[in-house]
N, C-alpha and C positions, 0 to 999 in steps of 0.2 A: 281530528286532525290537529287542532291547536294544542291539545294535551301532548300529543306525540312530539311536536316541535319543541315544546317547553322541556320535556324530558331529554330529548336529544341534545338540545343546546346546553344543558347542564352537565353533559358527559365530560368527565375529566380526560385529559390526554393520556395515552398509554404510557406507562412508566417503563424505563429501560435501565439496566445496570450502569453504574458509573465506570465499570470496566469495559473498555471497548471490545466490540465483537466484529470480526471481519469475515468476509466470505469472498472467495474467488469468483469473478464474473467471466472474464475471457482473456484470451491472448490473441493479438493480431501481429502479423509479421509483414513488414514492408521492405521491399528492395528500394534503396534510396542512396543519397550521397551525403557525405559529411562536409564540414566547412572547407576542407582541402580538396573537395571534389573527388574523393575516393569512394568507390562503390562499397556500400555496407548493407547489412541486414539490421533493421530496427525492430526490436521486440517491444510491443506496447502491451503492458500489463494493466488490466483494469480490475480493481477490487472494490467492494462495498464495505462501508464502516457504519456502525451504529454505536453512539456513545451517549449514555443517559444524561451526563452533565455537560456535554459538548466541548470538552477541553482538549481538542485535537489541534496539533500544529504548533509551529514555532515561528515567531516573527524574525525577519532577516537581521534585526538589530540585536537579537538575543544571543550574545556570546559570553555572558558572564555566568558564574556558577549558579545553578548546577548545569547550565547548558554550554559551558566552555568547552574548548576543543579537547581537553584532557579527560572529559567526563563521558561515560557511556551514554549519557542523555543528550550529548551534542546532536546526535542523529535520533530520529524517532521511527524510522522504518528500516528494518533489518532483513535482508534477503540472502539466503544461502542457495548456492547453485549446485546441482548434482547432474552427473552425466550417466546416461543409460548405456550399460555395457552388458551384452548378453542377457538383456531383459531385467537387469538389476541396477538400481541407482547407486552410484558411488559419489560421495561429496567431492567437489572440485576445490583444490586449495588455490584460492585466488590471490594474486599479489596485491590487487586493489579490491578491498571488500565492497560489496554492493550495499552500502549504507546510504540513506537519504534523509533529508529534512523535509517533511511535509510542511508546507506553509500554514501559517495560522489561518483558521477558518472563522470568519466573523459570523456569529449567530444573529438571526433576525427574529423578532417576535418574542413572546414571553416564554414559550416552551424551550428549555435549554437543550433538549435532545437534538443531537446532530445525526443526520442520515446523509451520507454523501458517497459518490463514486470518486475514487482516487485513481489517477492515471499516471503511470511511470513509463518512461521510454529508456530502453537499454540498447546500446549499439554494439554490433559485432562486425569485425572485419571479415571479408570474404576471401578465400574460403575460411570457414570457422574451424577451430581446432576440434570442435565437438559436433557430432551429428545430431543427437537427441539429448535434450536437457530438460530439467524442470526446476522450478523455484519453490522453496519453502520460505514463508515470511510471516512477520508479526510486527506490531507497532507498539509504541508507548504513548500514553497521553501525557498531558502536562503535569498530572499528579503522580506520574510514574507507574500507572496501572498498565500492566502488560496484557495485550490482547491474546486471544487464541492464536495458534500457529496454523497456517493454511498452506496447502500445496496446489500448484497449478497442474494442468494437464500436460501431456508431452509437448515440448517445443522443438520442432524439427528445423535445424539451422541450415543444413546442407541438403538441398533438394533441387 
């Protein structure tokens, strides 16, 4: 028994790539109200990220190059939206793109690996212009490593 514990305690933590890997977890839809008391649909996207060196997120004060507003790296989460028409998804040309800044995530402990759920809320007016949509999304870490691109399941807005 003592030998087993000694061997187990010397086990090194699992190593992960410094390139972030994301996976879709789920979509929840809420009927709620915005700040002006208008009824809206709120889509809550949850995804999981693993990053071997834990360099995910941007601090609110980071607006200088390479994170300035003219840089592609000002945002670190990029979502494209597609509408389902006759069973086929077609990209939606949005006037305001779905780009976000994931906040800086402070690591605790010696292991730099970051494992976290990221939750994004996206609001739609009622009735929505679209019946069924999906998101495709990816992130960049602080070293500009691009994650894999992931798709959501169907999101039904008008029901």
